[in-house]
C-alpha positions as CSV (number, residue, x, y, z in Angstrom):
1,M,62.2,92.8,127.3
2,P,64.7,90.2,128.2
3,P,66.6,87.9,126.4
4,S,64.7,85.0,124.9
5,F,68.2,82.5,125.3
6,L,71.3,82.0,127.2
7,L,74.1,81.2,124.8
8,D,77.2,79.0,126.8
9,L,80.1,80.2,124.9
10,S,82.9,79.0,127.8
11,H,85.5,77.9,125.0
12,T,84.6,80.1,122.5
13,S,84.8,83.4,124.6
14,H,88.2,82.4,126.1
15,T,90.3,81.4,122.6
16,R,90.5,83.3,119.4
17,A,91.2,80.2,117.3
18,R,88.6,80.0,114.3
19,T,88.3,76.6,113.9
20,G,84.7,75.2,112.7
21,V,82.8,74.7,116.5
22,Q,84.6,78.1,117.5
23,R,82.6,80.0,113.6
24,V,79.6,78.3,114.5
25,A,79.5,79.6,118.2
26,R,80.4,82.9,116.8
27,S,78.1,83.1,114.3
28,V,75.0,82.0,116.1
29,A,76.1,84.5,118.9
30,A,76.1,87.5,115.9
31,A,72.5,86.1,114.6
32,L,70.8,85.8,118.5
33,G,72.2,89.5,118.9
34,G,70.1,90.8,121.8
35,S,68.0,87.7,121.7
36,A,70.8,85.9,124.4
37,T,72.7,86.6,127.0
38,P,76.2,85.5,126.1
39,I,77.2,83.3,129.3
40,T,80.7,81.1,130.5
41,Y,81.2,78.5,133.2
42,D,83.9,80.2,135.5
43,P,86.1,77.4,136.9
44,Y,87.3,80.0,138.9
45,R,84.8,81.5,140.2
46,E,82.6,78.0,140.5
47,S,80.0,79.3,139.0
48,W,77.9,80.3,135.8
49,R,78.1,84.2,135.0
50,P,77.5,86.9,131.7
51,L,80.8,87.4,129.6
52,D,83.2,90.0,130.8
53,G,84.4,92.7,128.5
54,W,87.7,90.8,127.6
55,E,85.3,87.7,126.7
56,R,83.1,90.0,123.8
57,D,86.4,91.1,122.7
58,N,87.6,87.4,122.2
59,L,84.5,87.2,120.3
60,A,84.9,90.3,118.2
61,A,88.2,89.5,117.6
62,A,89.4,89.7,113.7
63,A,92.9,88.4,114.1
64,P,92.5,84.5,114.9
65,A,94.5,82.4,116.9
66,R,97.6,79.9,116.6
67,K,96.6,77.9,119.6
68,R,92.5,76.6,120.1
69,G,93.1,76.2,123.9
70,A,91.1,78.1,126.1
71,R,93.3,81.3,127.6
72,W,92.3,82.7,131.3
73,P,93.8,86.0,132.1
74,L,95.7,86.0,135.2
75,G,93.4,89.0,136.4
76,A,90.1,87.2,135.5
77,R,91.5,84.1,137.4
78,L,92.2,86.0,140.4
79,R,88.8,88.2,139.8
80,G,86.7,84.8,140.1
81,T,89.3,83.1,142.7
82,V,87.9,86.3,145.2
83,A,84.4,86.3,143.7
84,R,84.3,82.6,145.3
85,L,86.1,83.4,148.4
86,A,83.2,86.1,149.2
87,G,80.5,83.8,148.1
88,R,79.5,86.0,145.1
89,T,78.8,83.2,142.6
90,A,75.4,83.2,141.7
91,A,74.5,85.3,138.6
92,S,71.1,86.6,138.2
93,F,69.6,85.0,134.2
94,P,66.1,85.6,133.5
95,R,64.4,82.4,135.0
96,E,61.9,82.5,131.3
97,A,65.2,82.4,129.2
98,G,65.9,79.0,127.4
99,L,69.4,77.4,126.5
100,I,71.5,77.2,123.7
101,V,75.0,75.3,123.7
102,P,76.5,75.3,120.5
103,E,80.1,73.8,121.8
104,I,81.6,71.0,122.5
105,F,81.7,71.4,126.1
106,S,84.1,70.0,128.6
107,P,84.2,67.9,131.4
108,A,84.0,71.1,134.0
109,V,81.2,72.3,132.1
110,A,79.2,69.1,132.2
111,G,79.8,68.8,135.8
112,A,78.3,72.7,136.0
113,L,74.9,72.2,133.4
114,P,72.8,70.8,136.4
115,A,72.9,73.6,138.3
116,L,72.3,75.7,135.3
117,F,69.5,73.8,133.8
118,A,68.1,74.0,136.6
119,R,68.0,77.9,137.1
120,V,66.5,78.0,132.9
121,G,62.8,77.5,132.5
122,G,62.8,78.2,128.6
123,P,63.9,74.9,126.5
124,R,67.3,73.6,126.2
125,V,69.5,72.8,123.6
126,A,72.3,71.8,122.4
127,I,73.9,71.4,118.9
128,F,75.5,68.4,117.8
129,H,78.8,68.7,115.0
130,D,79.6,65.1,115.2
131,A,80.9,62.2,116.8
132,I,84.5,61.9,114.3
133,A,87.1,61.0,117.7
134,L,84.9,57.7,118.3
135,Q,84.6,57.0,114.2
136,L,88.2,57.7,113.7
137,P,90.3,57.7,116.7
138,D,93.6,56.7,115.6
139,L,93.6,60.4,113.9
140,T,92.4,61.9,116.7
141,P,94.2,63.4,120.0
142,P,93.6,60.6,122.7
143,K,92.2,63.4,125.1
144,S,89.5,63.7,122.7
145,V,88.9,59.7,122.0
146,A,88.5,59.5,125.6
147,R,85.7,62.1,126.5
148,F,83.7,61.7,123.8
149,P,81.2,58.5,125.1
150,A,80.9,60.8,128.0
151,Y,79.8,63.8,126.5
152,L,77.9,61.9,124.4
153,A,75.9,60.5,127.1
154,E,75.8,64.0,128.3
155,L,73.3,65.3,125.6
156,L,70.7,63.0,126.7
157,A,70.0,65.8,129.6
158,F,68.9,68.4,127.3
159,D,65.2,68.9,125.9
160,G,66.8,68.6,122.3
161,V,69.6,68.5,120.4
162,A,69.9,70.1,116.8
163,A,72.5,67.9,114.7
164,V,74.4,70.1,111.8
165,S,73.6,67.4,109.4
166,E,71.6,64.3,108.5
167,D,74.5,62.6,108.6
168,S,75.5,63.7,112.3
169,R,72.1,63.1,113.6
170,R,72.3,59.2,111.9
171,V,75.7,59.2,113.4
172,L,74.4,60.2,116.9
173,L,71.4,58.1,116.8
174,D,73.1,54.8,116.0
175,H,75.6,55.5,118.8
176,W,72.6,55.8,121.2
177,D,71.6,53.0,119.8
178,R,74.4,50.5,120.4
179,V,75.1,51.8,123.8
180,G,71.1,51.7,124.4
181,A,70.9,55.1,126.1
182,P,67.4,55.6,127.9
183,A,64.8,58.7,127.9
184,R,66.4,60.3,124.4
185,P,65.6,63.9,123.5
186,P,64.2,64.8,120.1
187,V,67.2,64.8,117.8
188,V,66.9,67.1,114.3
189,A,68.9,67.8,111.7
190,I,69.4,71.7,111.1
191,P,71.9,72.5,108.6
192,L,74.4,75.5,109.2
193,A,74.4,78.6,107.1
194,V,77.3,80.5,105.4
195,D,78.4,84.4,105.5
196,P,77.1,85.6,102.2
197,P,80.1,86.8,100.2
198,A,80.4,90.8,98.7
199,P,78.3,90.4,95.3
200,A,81.2,90.8,93.6
201,S,82.8,87.9,94.7
202,S,81.8,85.3,92.8
203,A,83.0,86.6,89.9
204,P,85.9,84.4,87.7
205,P,89.4,85.0,89.6
206,A,91.2,87.3,87.8
207,S,94.9,86.3,86.8
208,G,98.1,88.2,86.3
209,A,99.4,87.3,82.7
210,G,101.1,83.9,82.7
211,A,99.9,83.9,86.9
212,P,99.4,79.6,87.6
213,P,96.1,79.4,88.4
214,V,96.4,78.8,92.4
215,V,94.5,75.6,94.1
216,L,93.2,76.3,97.8
217,C,92.3,74.4,100.4
218,V,91.0,75.5,103.7
219,A,91.1,73.3,106.6
220,S,92.9,72.8,110.0
221,I,96.2,70.6,109.8
222,E,95.1,67.7,111.3
223,G,94.6,63.8,111.0
224,R,91.5,63.4,109.4
225,K,91.8,66.4,106.6
226,N,93.9,64.5,104.9
227,H,97.1,66.5,103.8
228,R,99.2,63.9,103.0
229,A,96.9,62.6,100.3
230,L,96.3,66.0,99.1
231,L,100.5,66.7,98.9
232,E,101.3,63.7,97.8
233,A,98.8,64.3,94.4
234,C,99.6,67.7,94.2
235,D,103.6,66.5,94.2
236,L,102.7,63.9,91.0
237,L,101.2,66.3,89.0
238,W,103.9,69.0,89.7
239,A,106.4,66.3,88.5
240,G,104.4,66.2,85.5
241,G,104.7,69.2,84.2
242,A,101.5,70.6,85.7
243,R,101.1,74.5,86.6
244,F,99.6,75.5,89.6
245,E,100.1,76.9,93.2
246,L,98.8,75.3,96.4
247,R,97.7,77.5,99.2
248,L,97.4,76.1,102.2
249,I,94.7,77.7,104.8
250,G,94.3,76.4,108.4
251,L,95.4,75.9,112.5
252,A,97.7,73.0,113.0
253,Q,97.3,71.0,114.9
254,R,100.7,69.4,115.6
255,E,99.4,65.6,117.6
256,T,98.1,64.5,114.8
257,G,99.1,66.9,111.5
258,G,102.7,66.7,112.2
259,A,103.1,64.5,109.6
260,A,101.5,66.7,106.9
261,L,103.0,69.9,108.5
262,A,106.6,67.8,107.8
263,R,105.3,67.3,104.2
264,I,104.9,71.1,103.0
265,D,108.0,71.9,104.7
266,A,110.2,69.4,102.7
267,L,108.0,70.0,99.6
268,R,108.7,73.8,99.9
269,R,113.0,73.2,100.5
270,A,112.2,71.1,96.6
271,G,110.9,74.3,95.4
272,R,107.2,73.1,94.6
273,P,104.9,76.3,94.8
274,I,103.6,75.7,98.4
275,R,101.8,78.5,100.6
276,Y,101.0,78.0,104.1
277,D,99.5,81.1,105.8
278,G,98.2,79.3,108.8
279,P,95.2,80.7,110.3
280,V,94.0,83.6,108.8
281,D,91.3,86.4,109.7
282,D,88.0,87.1,107.7
283,A,88.9,89.1,105.1
284,T,92.1,87.4,103.9
285,L,90.1,84.4,103.7
286,A,87.6,86.0,101.6
287,A,90.7,87.1,99.6
288,A,91.8,83.5,99.5
289,Y,88.4,82.8,98.0
290,R,88.5,85.4,95.1
291,E,91.7,84.2,93.8
292,C,91.9,80.7,93.7
293,A,90.5,78.9,90.9
294,F,89.1,75.9,92.8
295,T,89.3,74.7,95.8
296,V,90.0,71.0,97.5
297,Y,88.4,69.9,100.6
298,P,90.0,66.2,100.8
299,S,88.7,65.7,104.5
300,L,88.2,62.0,105.3
301,L,84.6,62.5,107.6
302,E,83.0,65.6,108.6
303,G,79.5,66.6,110.5
304,F,79.2,69.3,108.5
305,G,81.8,70.6,105.9
306,L,81.7,74.2,106.3
307,P,84.9,75.1,103.7
308,V,83.1,73.8,101.2
309,L,79.8,75.7,101.3
310,E,81.8,78.5,101.5
311,S,83.9,77.7,98.3
312,L,80.3,77.4,96.1
313,S,79.5,80.3,98.0
314,Y,82.3,82.7,96.3
315,G,81.7,81.1,92.9
316,R,84.6,78.4,92.9
317,P,84.0,74.9,92.6
318,C,85.3,72.3,94.9
319,V,86.6,68.7,94.9
320,C,85.6,66.8,97.6
321,A,84.3,63.5,98.9
322,G,80.8,62.6,97.9
323,H,80.1,60.8,100.6
324,G,78.7,61.4,104.4
325,A,77.7,65.2,105.4
326,L,80.2,66.0,102.8
327,G,78.0,64.3,99.9
328,E,74.6,66.4,101.8
329,A,76.9,69.4,100.8
330,A,77.6,68.7,98.1
331,R,74.4,67.6,96.3
332,G,73.3,71.0,95.3
333,G,75.7,71.3,92.5
334,G,79.6,72.6,92.1
335,C,81.4,70.1,92.9
336,L,83.7,67.7,92.0
337,T,82.7,64.4,94.1
338,L,84.7,61.4,94.9
339,E,84.0,58.1,96.2
340,A,87.5,58.3,98.0
341,V,90.0,61.0,99.0
342,D,92.9,59.1,98.3
343,S,96.2,60.7,96.5
344,E,95.5,59.3,92.7
345,R,91.6,60.0,93.0
346,L,92.8,64.1,94.0
347,R,95.3,63.8,91.2
348,S,92.8,62.6,88.7
349,A,90.3,65.5,89.8
350,I,92.8,68.4,90.3
351,G,94.9,67.8,87.2
352,G,91.4,67.0,85.3
353,L,89.9,70.8,86.6
354,L,93.6,72.6,85.9
355,G,92.9,70.7,82.1
356,D,89.2,70.9,81.6
357,G,88.6,74.9,81.5
358,A,85.1,73.6,80.2
359,L,84.5,71.7,83.2
360,L,85.5,74.1,85.6
361,G,83.2,77.0,84.0
362,R,80.3,74.6,84.1
363,L,80.9,73.4,88.2
364,A,81.5,77.1,88.5
365,A,78.1,77.9,87.3
366,A,76.3,75.3,88.9
367,A,78.1,77.2,92.2
368,R,77.2,80.4,91.3
369,E,73.3,79.2,90.7
370,R,73.1,78.0,94.2
371,R,71.6,79.6,97.2
372,F,72.8,79.3,101.0
373,K,70.9,79.6,104.1
374,T,72.2,82.5,106.1
375,W,72.8,82.4,110.4
376,D,69.6,84.6,110.4
377,D,67.7,81.8,108.7
378,Y,70.1,78.9,110.5
379,V,68.8,81.1,113.9
380,R,65.0,81.3,113.3
381,E,65.2,77.2,112.1
382,L,66.6,76.4,115.4
383,V,64.6,79.1,117.9
384,D,61.7,78.1,116.4
385,W,62.1,74.2,116.5
386,S,63.0,74.9,120.3
387,G,59.9,76.4,121.0
388,T,58.2,72.4,119.9
389,L,60.2,71.0,122.6
390,A,58.9,69.4,125.8
391,R,61.0,70.2,128.9
392,K,62.3,67.2,130.4
393,S,62.0,66.1,134.0
């Protein structure tokens, strides 16, 4: 039986970064398995094709990259150029297959989508993550801000759009309302999933005698993730005598996260107990969740907030905002939610959990009671919904 879907991994197959969108794309690819053919737009060949072996290796790689950008080795560029010059550009795809696009695609990919749409007989579905580039432009790289209106307009060409949360669905529809977008495709909220941890992972953390508790934050170091407020809150707590270690995990985005990185360095030089690991592999991330007392996700705005649910799946309470998509993630219990994620509220919440074992225990118990969607569940919902869509002309 031929694969049921083509899966566009034009960016994810060319980077080993593990930021949110790349983790979703990899997880969707794994859950679809043999029912999907992963493809890429090859800018050197100027056409679509199935992934080569080195691109599949990028998807499966355990070691994360320290840069987000896509990388095309010289050999791949030469092969694509030779194929284009020789006229070998058209790859063969199953005509009856549908298309799933889980990434925020580039202008080059957008320009190539009409040709791909014409070769796809099944439903054409995009996964929509967020429009934070337009909601928080001052905390977003200027290139992303400039790109986003066109990207949101290009989503109109799909047969359906699956938003990752109810909040993201509302944001997209509100934007299309403001710009008077015509002929809108159906938009549904299909919340994302989390990878289930090992059964013993939700047990209380085992601390060495006298070791301070670990407070974990898993988030890219960038402006909207709000690390500066978290660092200020922790510094106030340390100055007041609180004993804990702050552990930070996440890829650095220096364009908007430079001030937070500088503050991390300054606090470490001052002797504060901060550990910044950068991006880590899945095994290290799992160990970090197991070893922490609780997590803090200080982000100002999210499309979904995967680290919140990851923390809860390990039985670790999370401090986060109580509005928008983060509020949706927190709704089932296990979180200490804040009206605003400023330094004073973060200081109060972190200090409260450090000093109130009963509260921490109740939140941990609530987290352990929750049940989370798997990626197989997510893909099943996505595929079932795509089967209800009418094809646009």
